[in-house]
MARDO-502995 format. One line per field, with one value per residue (C-alpha): x, y, z. Coordinates in nm, 4 decimals. Each point is the difference from the previous one (the first is absolute). Layout:
X <- c(X  ...)
Y <- c(Y  ...)
Z <- c(Z  ...)
This chain:
X <- c(-0.8012  0.0132  0.1234  -0.2819  -0.2625  0.1481  -0.0010  -0.3712  -0.0943  0.1853  -0.0787  -0.3490  0.1204  0.3271  -0.1541  -0.2897  0.1749  0.2784  -0.2413  -0.2096  0.2814  -0.1147  -0.2857  0.1854  0.1952  0.2642  0.2554  -0.0978  0.3435  0.0119  0.1722  0.3378  0.0147  0.3172  0.0805  0.0534  0.0878  0.3501  -0.1194  -0.0501  0.1762  0.2045  0.0058  -0.3814  -0.0023  0.2312  -0.2212  -0.3065  0.1700  0.1007  -0.1769  -0.0549  -0.1263  0.1785  -0.2346  0.0142  -0.1941  -0.1581  -0.1427  -0.2583  -0.3371  -0.1762  0.1475  -0.2506  -0.1031  0.2461  0.1306  -0.3375  -0.0062  -0.2978  0.1998  0.0630  0.2341  0.2147  0.0073  0.1410  0.2753  0.0903  0.0154  0.2241  0.2417  -0.0318  -0.0719  -0.2234  -0.1067  -0.0960  -0.2133  0.0549  -0.2734  -0.1398  -0.2848  0.0489  -0.0208  0.2984  0.1950  0.2987  0.0231  -0.0191  0.2806  0.2248  -0.0748  0.1021  0.3141  0.0822  -0.0500  0.2142  -0.2753  0.0276  -0.1949  0.1983  -0.1901  -0.1974  -0.1721  0.0716  0.0105  0.3573  0.1723  -0.3104  0.1125  0.3670  0.1241  -0.1324  0.0927  0.3569  0.0473  -0.1089  0.2685  0.2598  -0.0621  0.0189  -0.3490  -0.1373  0.1595  0.1728  -0.2225  0.1822  0.3140  -0.1813  -0.2009  0.2296  -0.1161  -0.3741  -0.0929  -0.3305  0.1136  0.2820  -0.2210  -0.2469  0.2681  0.1341  -0.3141  0.1023  0.3693  -0.0838  -0.0739  0.3285  0.1705  -0.1296  0.1231  0.3658  -0.0844  -0.1870  -0.3527  -0.0923  -0.3758  -0.2082  -0.2429  -0.3396  -0.0828  -0.3427  -0.0651  -0.2053  0.3188  0.2416  0.3035  -0.0972  0.2177  -0.3168  -0.3857  -0.2763  -0.3133  -0.1802  -0.1982  -0.2008  -0.3743  -0.2449  -0.3619  -0.0767  -0.3747  0.1281  0.2267  -0.2946  -0.2266  0.2675  0.1129  0.3522  0.2469  0.2017  0.3033  0.3390  0.2358  0.0517  -0.1493  -0.3090  -0.0324  -0.0038  -0.2745  -0.2123  0.0433  -0.1035  -0.3183  -0.0964  0.0180  -0.1496  -0.2608  -0.2430  0.0849  -0.2452  -0.2826  -0.1406  0.0300  0.2558  0.3706  0.0679  0.2615  0.3757  0.2067  0.2391  0.0814  0.2270  0.0505  0.2230  0.3465  0.2316  0.0069  0.0671  -0.3220  0.0825  0.2942  -0.1770  -0.0358  0.3600  0.0984  -0.1596  0.2561  0.2717  0.0703  -0.0972  0.0121  0.2071  0.2313  0.3345  0.1397  0.3454  0.1092  0.3446  0.1205  -0.1346  -0.3083  -0.2400  -0.3350  -0.2946  -0.1940  0.2132  0.0108  -0.1447  -0.2406  -0.1463  -0.0474  -0.2053  -0.2171  -0.0609  -0.0887  -0.2517  -0.1705  -0.0026  -0.1861  -0.2495  -0.0388  -0.0483  -0.2478  -0.2129  0.0738  0.1844  -0.2182  0.1035  -0.0209  0.2538  0.2265  -0.2661  -0.1960  0.0331  0.0253  -0.3785  -0.0929  0.1688  -0.1771  -0.3404  0.0483  0.0703  -0.2958  -0.2438  0.0943  0.1965  0.3347  0.0705  0.3443  0.1934  0.3073  -0.0373  0.1147  -0.0307  -0.0871  -0.2876  -0.0929  -0.0099  -0.1515  -0.2810  -0.0516  -0.0783  -0.1801  -0.2419  -0.0361  -0.1083  -0.2376  -0.1650  -0.0079  -0.1327  -0.1549  -0.1709  0.3359  0.2802  0.3107  0.2314  -0.1994  0.0640  0.3643  0.3298  0.3565  0.2611  0.3304  0.3579  -0.0254  0.2346  0.1967  0.0789  0.3048  -0.2076  0.1557  -0.2130  0.1281  -0.1633  0.2209  -0.0391  0.1181  0.2720  -0.1314  -0.0136  -0.1728  0.1644  0.2880  0.0933  0.3083  0.1764  0.1353  0.3779  0.0271  -0.1798  0.1911  0.1479  -0.2779  -0.2725  0.1696  0.0033  -0.3551  -0.1098  0.1753  -0.1565  -0.3466  0.0355  0.1769  -0.2853  -0.2761  0.1743  0.0130  -0.2430  -0.1144  -0.0312  -0.1827  -0.2341  -0.0824  -0.0506  -0.2052  -0.2043  0.0203  -0.0056  -0.1072  -0.3038  -0.0842  0.0043  -0.0201  0.0001  0.1618  -0.2081  0.2765  0.2240  -0.2740  -0.0297  -0.3681  -0.0761  -0.1592  -0.0699  -0.2057  0.1979  -0.1362  0.1127  0.3588  0.0404  -0.0289  0.3353  0.2341  0.3105  -0.0504  0.0982  0.3589  0.0407  0.0329  0.3444  0.1290  -0.2904  -0.3194  -0.2666  -0.1615  -0.1465  -0.1047  -0.3727  -0.2173  -0.2441  -0.2790  0.1436  -0.2663  0.1109  0.3272  0.0547  -0.0410  0.2198  0.2837  -0.0035  -0.0155  0.3037  0.1991  -0.0802  0.2427  0.1817  0.1641  0.1515  0.1210  0.3672  0.2013  0.1784  0.3583  0.1275  -0.2241  0.1386  0.3299  0.1979  0.1281  0.1832  -0.1528  0.3387  0.0045  -0.3434  -0.2460  -0.3004  -0.2254  0.0979  -0.1690  -0.3017  -0.0049  0.0244  -0.2816  -0.2265  0.1265  -0.0834  -0.3482  -0.0770  0.1528  -0.1217  -0.3706  0.0612  0.1407  -0.3031  -0.2517  0.1370  0.2767  -0.0387  0.3065  0.0964  0.3223  0.1402  -0.1248  0.1242  0.3538  -0.0339  -0.1185  0.2989  0.2469  -0.1608  0.0117  0.3638  0.0745  -0.2012  0.2426  -0.0826  0.3400  0.1577  -0.2508  0.1123  0.3716  -0.0594  -0.2437  0.2658  0.2761  -0.1901  -0.1515  0.3510  0.0988  -0.2928  0.0407  -0.3241)
Y <- c(1.8633  0.0681  0.3631  0.0543  -0.1107  0.2088  0.3181  -0.0641  -0.0543  0.2963  0.2448  0.0925  -0.0211  0.2023  0.2989  0.0123  -0.0783  0.2447  0.2826  -0.0767  -0.0128  0.2963  -0.2014  -0.0757  -0.3185  -0.1245  0.2704  0.2572  0.1323  0.3551  0.2599  -0.0321  -0.3916  -0.1805  -0.0798  0.3696  0.1256  0.0807  0.3587  0.0654  0.2539  0.2900  -0.1563  0.0042  0.3684  0.1020  -0.1957  0.1810  0.3349  -0.0670  0.2418  -0.2524  -0.3464  -0.2741  -0.1633  -0.3735  -0.1958  -0.3227  -0.2803  -0.2613  -0.1079  0.1334  0.3626  0.2136  0.2957  -0.0754  0.3627  0.1538  0.3319  -0.1273  -0.2961  0.0603  -0.2983  0.1438  0.3460  -0.1730  -0.1621  0.3321  0.1759  -0.2803  -0.0583  0.3094  -0.1974  0.0365  -0.3400  -0.0385  -0.3166  -0.2018  -0.2558  -0.2517  -0.2469  -0.3372  -0.1765  0.1940  0.1429  -0.2408  0.0645  0.3946  -0.0275  -0.2111  0.2557  0.2963  -0.1684  -0.1106  0.3552  0.1676  0.1221  -0.2344  0.1525  0.1347  -0.2666  -0.2832  -0.3406  -0.2951  -0.3820  0.0286  -0.3416  -0.1666  0.1046  -0.1102  0.0265  0.3552  0.1020  -0.1393  0.2034  0.3199  -0.0785  -0.0864  0.3126  0.2093  0.1305  -0.0620  0.1172  -0.2425  0.1114  -0.2191  0.2030  0.2964  -0.2139  0.0998  0.3467  -0.0872  -0.2333  -0.0918  -0.0956  -0.2026  -0.1711  -0.0941  -0.1332  -0.2203  -0.1989  -0.0883  -0.0967  -0.2936  0.2298  0.1783  -0.3336  -0.0181  0.3423  0.0084  0.0727  0.3279  0.1073  0.1919  0.0286  0.0074  -0.3004  0.1140  -0.1873  -0.1484  0.1312  -0.2908  -0.2055  0.2319  -0.1976  -0.3008  -0.1350  -0.1217  0.0239  -0.2017  0.0783  -0.3381  -0.2583  -0.3139  0.0984  -0.2735  -0.0645  0.0430  -0.1052  -0.3519  -0.0415  0.0571  -0.2421  -0.2631  0.0725  0.0688  0.2655  0.2280  -0.2011  0.1172  -0.2779  -0.1369  -0.3323  0.1788  0.1903  -0.3369  -0.1285  0.3189  -0.0122  -0.3691  0.0563  0.3044  -0.2412  -0.3170  0.1034  0.2361  0.3167  0.1989  -0.2519  -0.0427  -0.3759  -0.0058  -0.0494  0.3056  0.2001  0.0278  0.0652  0.2393  0.1981  0.2736  0.1899  0.0459  0.1260  -0.2943  -0.1805  0.3277  0.0055  -0.3363  0.1593  -0.0057  -0.3876  -0.0329  0.2078  -0.2396  -0.2366  0.2581  0.0367  0.1975  -0.0106  0.3506  0.0308  -0.1367  -0.1493  -0.0547  -0.3532  -0.1085  0.3553  -0.0214  0.1883  -0.2420  0.0622  -0.1192  -0.1113  -0.3166  -0.0922  -0.2895  0.2322  0.1163  -0.3754  -0.0366  0.2977  -0.1049  -0.3434  0.1629  0.2071  -0.3001  -0.2089  0.2873  0.0110  -0.3714  -0.0219  0.2954  0.2407  0.2335  0.1752  -0.1459  0.3408  0.1506  0.0985  0.1383  0.2172  0.3851  0.1721  0.1112  -0.3565  -0.1297  0.2528  -0.0891  -0.3681  0.0750  0.2405  -0.2329  -0.3064  -0.1939  -0.0049  0.0346  0.1674  0.2351  0.1994  0.3540  0.3558  0.1063  0.3746  0.2240  0.0426  -0.3763  -0.0990  0.2311  -0.0858  -0.3604  0.1050  0.1927  -0.2764  -0.2304  0.2649  0.0216  -0.3824  -0.0642  0.3122  -0.1943  -0.0831  0.1943  -0.0581  -0.0507  -0.3077  -0.1233  0.0347  0.0534  -0.0661  -0.2635  0.2046  -0.1563  -0.3994  -0.1932  -0.2474  -0.3470  0.1185  0.2673  0.2894  0.2884  0.1563  0.2627  0.1293  0.3773  0.2878  0.2381  0.2897  0.2696  0.0800  0.2191  0.2371  0.3678  0.1126  0.3445  0.1312  -0.0089  0.2897  0.2705  0.2804  -0.0327  0.2168  -0.1956  -0.3410  0.1303  0.1139  -0.3438  -0.1810  0.2357  -0.0771  -0.3563  0.0094  0.2368  -0.2264  -0.2984  0.1795  -0.0279  0.3391  -0.0517  -0.3194  0.1657  0.2749  -0.2326  -0.2538  0.2104  0.3452  0.3263  0.0244  0.2328  -0.0365  -0.3842  -0.1307  0.1044  -0.1782  -0.1700  -0.1065  -0.2206  -0.0793  0.1697  0.1068  0.0777  0.3388  -0.0788  -0.2697  -0.2344  0.1760  0.3376  -0.1224  -0.1436  0.3638  0.0698  -0.1662  0.0847  -0.3189  -0.1959  0.1225  -0.2418  -0.2693  0.1165  -0.1891  -0.2272  -0.1693  -0.0530  -0.2732  -0.1708  0.3255  -0.0438  0.2952  -0.1036  0.0389  -0.2835  -0.2766  -0.3249  0.1665  -0.2542  -0.2944  0.1364  0.0786  -0.3563  -0.1409  0.1823  -0.0837  -0.3621  -0.0425  0.3348  -0.0901  -0.3114  0.1464  -0.0522  0.1714  -0.1589  -0.0364  0.0225  0.2910  0.2330  -0.2117  0.1749  -0.2651  0.1463  -0.0512  -0.1157  -0.2730  -0.1195  0.0511  0.1768  -0.2206  -0.3246  0.0797  0.1192  -0.3147  -0.2155  0.1807  -0.0990  -0.3498  -0.0186  0.1341  -0.2490  -0.3041  0.0642  0.0063  -0.3215  -0.1726  0.1062  -0.0955  -0.2753  -0.1832  -0.3619  -0.0187  0.3318  -0.1127  -0.1226  0.2775  0.2586  -0.1432  0.0203  0.3653  0.0847  -0.1513  0.1922  0.3196  -0.0395  -0.0972  0.3162  0.2565  -0.0624  -0.1360  0.3229  0.2128  -0.1794  0.0593  0.3873  0.0407  -0.1176  0.1841  0.3415  -0.0784  -0.0342  0.3218  0.1775  -0.1698  -0.1735)
Z <- c(-4.6070  0.3629  -0.0659  -0.2601  0.2518  0.2654  -0.2202  -0.0748  0.3532  0.1389  -0.2710  0.1271  0.3737  -0.0565  -0.1827  0.2429  0.3179  -0.0689  -0.0660  0.2901  0.2254  0.2027  0.1338  0.3184  0.1206  0.2042  -0.0714  0.2616  0.1009  0.0654  -0.2265  0.1827  -0.0276  0.0493  -0.3537  -0.0801  -0.3625  -0.0872  -0.0802  0.3744  0.1920  -0.1447  -0.3497  -0.0010  0.0941  -0.2820  -0.2422  0.1205  -0.0433  -0.3614  -0.2327  -0.2865  0.0640  -0.1895  -0.2648  -0.0432  -0.2656  0.1502  -0.1959  0.0643  -0.1322  0.3010  0.0665  -0.2169  0.2289  0.2611  -0.0408  0.0334  0.1715  0.1791  0.1579  0.3699  -0.0116  -0.2930  0.1777  0.3071  -0.2121  -0.1573  0.3385  0.1302  -0.2797  -0.2182  -0.2933  -0.3094  -0.1496  -0.3512  -0.0442  -0.3147  -0.0512  -0.2332  -0.0131  0.1777  -0.3392  -0.1521  0.2879  -0.0521  -0.3713  0.0645  0.2446  -0.2403  -0.2682  0.2165  0.1020  -0.3640  -0.1080  0.2803  0.2107  0.3049  0.2841  0.3170  0.2128  -0.1409  0.1021  -0.2139  0.0410  0.0763  0.0412  -0.1043  -0.3584  0.0608  -0.3499  -0.0349  0.3569  -0.0268  -0.3354  0.1765  0.2568  -0.2559  -0.1902  0.3132  -0.0162  0.3469  0.3197  0.2474  0.2789  0.2665  -0.0680  0.1704  0.2518  0.2958  -0.0198  -0.0070  0.2792  -0.1031  -0.3419  0.1594  0.2292  -0.2742  -0.2456  0.3015  -0.0310  -0.3604  0.0119  -0.2283  -0.2912  0.0215  -0.0425  -0.3456  -0.1041  0.1187  0.3581  -0.0558  -0.0151  -0.2995  0.1023  0.3173  0.0344  0.0715  0.3015  0.1237  0.3369  0.1160  -0.0412  0.1649  0.1416  -0.1956  -0.2941  -0.1842  0.0028  -0.1529  -0.1749  -0.0490  0.2053  -0.0167  0.0137  0.1259  -0.0011  0.3857  -0.0577  -0.1484  0.2961  0.2373  -0.1751  0.0059  0.3492  -0.0979  0.1349  -0.2084  -0.1320  0.1631  -0.1554  -0.3525  0.1290  0.1199  -0.3276  -0.1834  0.2356  -0.0428  -0.3713  0.0077  0.2048  -0.2228  -0.3100  0.1483  0.2781  -0.1839  0.1862  -0.2140  0.1049  -0.3449  0.0035  -0.2897  -0.0062  -0.1916  0.1960  0.0070  0.3103  -0.1518  -0.3031  -0.1416  -0.3183  -0.2913  0.0001  -0.0163  0.3352  0.1794  0.1923  0.1692  0.1894  0.3419  -0.0324  -0.1077  0.2818  0.2417  -0.1122  0.0378  -0.3620  -0.3087  -0.3773  -0.0280  0.2967  0.1067  0.3236  0.1259  0.0482  0.1113  -0.0860  -0.3446  -0.1302  -0.1691  -0.1567  0.2044  -0.3049  -0.0417  0.3735  0.1726  0.1754  -0.3456  -0.0732  0.3110  -0.0808  -0.3552  0.1158  0.2479  -0.2594  -0.2396  0.2678  0.0424  -0.3760  -0.0376  0.2888  -0.1624  0.2935  -0.2375  -0.2537  -0.3391  -0.1394  0.2513  -0.2841  -0.2194  0.2390  -0.0168  0.3288  -0.0468  -0.0811  0.2943  0.2355  -0.1769  0.0883  0.3547  0.0218  -0.1636  0.1993  -0.2651  0.2015  0.3821  -0.0047  -0.2323  0.0505  -0.0747  0.0871  0.3615  0.0405  0.0580  -0.3645  -0.0819  0.3397  -0.0393  -0.3583  0.0958  0.3101  -0.2287  -0.2481  0.2704  0.1455  -0.3609  -0.0371  0.3390  0.1445  0.2793  0.1479  0.1621  -0.2559  0.3139  0.0717  -0.3526  -0.0477  0.1882  -0.0413  0.0650  0.0457  -0.0150  0.0226  0.2234  -0.2050  0.1179  0.1929  0.1384  -0.1792  -0.1212  -0.3128  -0.2230  -0.2896  -0.0057  -0.2020  0.0963  0.2226  -0.2698  -0.3282  -0.2395  0.0714  -0.0077  -0.1873  -0.0258  -0.3186  0.0205  -0.2405  0.2038  0.1779  0.3496  0.1315  -0.1505  0.1053  0.3609  -0.0021  -0.1490  0.2661  0.2586  -0.1351  0.0134  0.3557  0.1307  -0.1268  0.1800  0.3229  0.2901  -0.0663  -0.3742  0.0354  0.2631  -0.2360  -0.3211  0.2108  0.2349  -0.1580  0.1694  0.3574  0.0217  -0.3687  -0.0624  0.3510  0.3651  0.3074  0.2622  0.2447  -0.2200  -0.2345  -0.3512  -0.0609  -0.3758  -0.0649  -0.3646  -0.1899  -0.2262  -0.3106  0.1327  0.0649  -0.3488  -0.1312  0.1280  -0.2611  0.1991  0.1961  -0.3043  0.0338  0.2996  -0.2805  -0.0654  0.3065  0.1250  -0.0599  0.2747  -0.2129  0.3070  0.1808  0.0545  0.1154  0.2578  -0.2357  -0.2118  -0.0145  0.1871  0.0986  0.3065  -0.2196  -0.2740  0.2475  0.1326  -0.3505  -0.0914  0.3143  -0.0291  -0.3009  0.0310  0.3367  -0.1553  -0.3186  -0.1069  -0.2698  -0.2785  0.0984  -0.3451  -0.1253  -0.2629  -0.0349  -0.2643  -0.2321  -0.3089  -0.3316  -0.1330  0.2688  -0.0490  -0.2933  0.1553  -0.2213  0.1781  0.3467  -0.1923  -0.2113  0.3266  0.1686  -0.2807  0.0065  0.3674  -0.0387  -0.2891  0.1690  0.3483  -0.1130  -0.2001  0.3023  0.2026  -0.2500  -0.2298  0.1666  0.0793  0.2094  0.1655  0.1478  -0.3287  -0.2141  0.2363  -0.0124  -0.3820  0.0293  0.2338  -0.2648  -0.2794  0.1966  0.0563  -0.3580  -0.1273  0.1634  0.3601  0.0701  -0.1391  0.1978  0.3154  -0.0819  -0.0830  0.2825  0.2480  -0.1410  0.0397  0.3275  0.1307  -0.1633  0.1591  0.3436  -0.0260)
């Protein structure tokens, strides 16, 4: 569920941001930056003197027109690398299907973007059949690839110690193991009316929710508001609340040398008890599991609830901002809503479960010629270099921008820059999803909104653990996930004795295959050095 929501959230941002990446930004290194491409020096000169450029097919849903003769960016890549790119594209709705058809028919592109390890069965089959290049075997000759892969050592543990794809990292989270994309939004006008500060702890969250429910924050003289709501998708959207108790319904923790699922921990029992109390005291919207995302936002904007957990980026912030602007044109939306950030738990800990700092991966066809293989690696290494990133983010000096001291000053409008589709090739190595042009409405607020959870994001310590199907039937974890979603909701909404019912839930989880999952998880975690 998390990944589905992430894909939907990032689809618009990624395709626009990666193409708009010439708008300027923090990458203002000169053409001779410290992270030079492996093609520098004599090797580069030899490549430039070659009579015929090396042709590479490159696949993604966003590369249409990237080889346009009008693209200044593409021309620069050709001059630098002596390469001719042949984009292979598909629509967003069918790109994955088209890629699979090409691979099945023996027409795997030379270089291609896929979900990679997020489709573990398929990805490992490609590896087993020798279809994708073990990129890490060549990394010592390509320093920028080597340095990028070093940020994702955990992924190699799941595939025999080698990287068979280059994770496409999120620049806003460079140097971080994880990034976050969610936050708790809150009605600021209600806080102001009741004389309350933005909650910073889980106890203050409870107090504010109670006041929003009982103290008539909308001033209509009726007790018709709820403190907090969420939307459907199992209990997944509740994870910031669980995190405040230093637990989750999905992750594992190491206790006394053994990995144990957090979902059956005492901390989870406390979190469920907390939500159960909120539900019983009518602070938690009784439709919290029935709301669609749109319904959740509607209740927030129309004053039915005071707090929601939602996506935290420019697209969604400005969507809610505009909805408040339409609903209350006489008021500044910034005076109506704000955000909570990462709540402190009872022990003072601030935890926000994040997702690994990449989305999709780039692979190289293992069956291409040595000449093509070298050129594919050179292309990725150059795009990761300071010089390559400067080109793909800022464009060409004198065409897309000029320098005013150390400041990059754009010479083109955003619309003009989108016409150069060569910028989209940057997505082979990195996303700048949180790159915001200065023209972005509410930029300052959006940056602060993202940092208030992103700065506390933690990665999943057992992400992509590779348990063999022969050791553990893959259907068992899926069945347990469904069981957790169903039973946790029952505990929150229907339990008469949460402590006793939670203990029964724990016993049932173990008996339905959980004990086997614990056994095999620990075996594989030991094998992978987790």
